[in-house]
Steps between C-alpha positions, in 0.01 A plus 500: 500500500208347683399533863391135515665340803718199423415191706768325700462192276627700201798629698579146616491361145748765386726430798490125431601569141782729617628237744503241221688736269756587768546131580547418130753782463716330765466155341542585132760706316255618236266673750546857619373588846216748528586830665261697723401725211403196293308352793314828552414503129359147526281608792375802301428278199304255716308788661412645160384162368291444813346848472407439134327175594326660797374790290383263225313294758336814634383596152366149436307500827358843419377369165342197670313729738380722214365192321320382816337843529409500131334158529308612807385813315400297194289263711288780651164536330477805279264775617219616281423866430213495748717387791657765719875480556 
C-alpha cells in the first residue's frame, strides 16, 4: 500500500461512478446496487491506480533529471593531466 495522498478529484470520480451505478440499479432490473464494501473497494482500487501513476511519474522525472545532469557533465571540457582538480 502506498502513502501517496489521493486527490479530491479521484474521490469525486469514484463517487460519480457510484451514483450512476446506484441510479441504474433503481432503473433497471439487471443491475445490482453497490454496497458500502463494494464502494470502499472501488475507492481503494482508484487510490492504488493513482499511486502507481504517481510513482511512475516520479521515476520518469528522476530519469529526466539524471539525463540533464549527464548532458551538463558531458559538455564540460575535460581536464588534462597538468590541470589541478
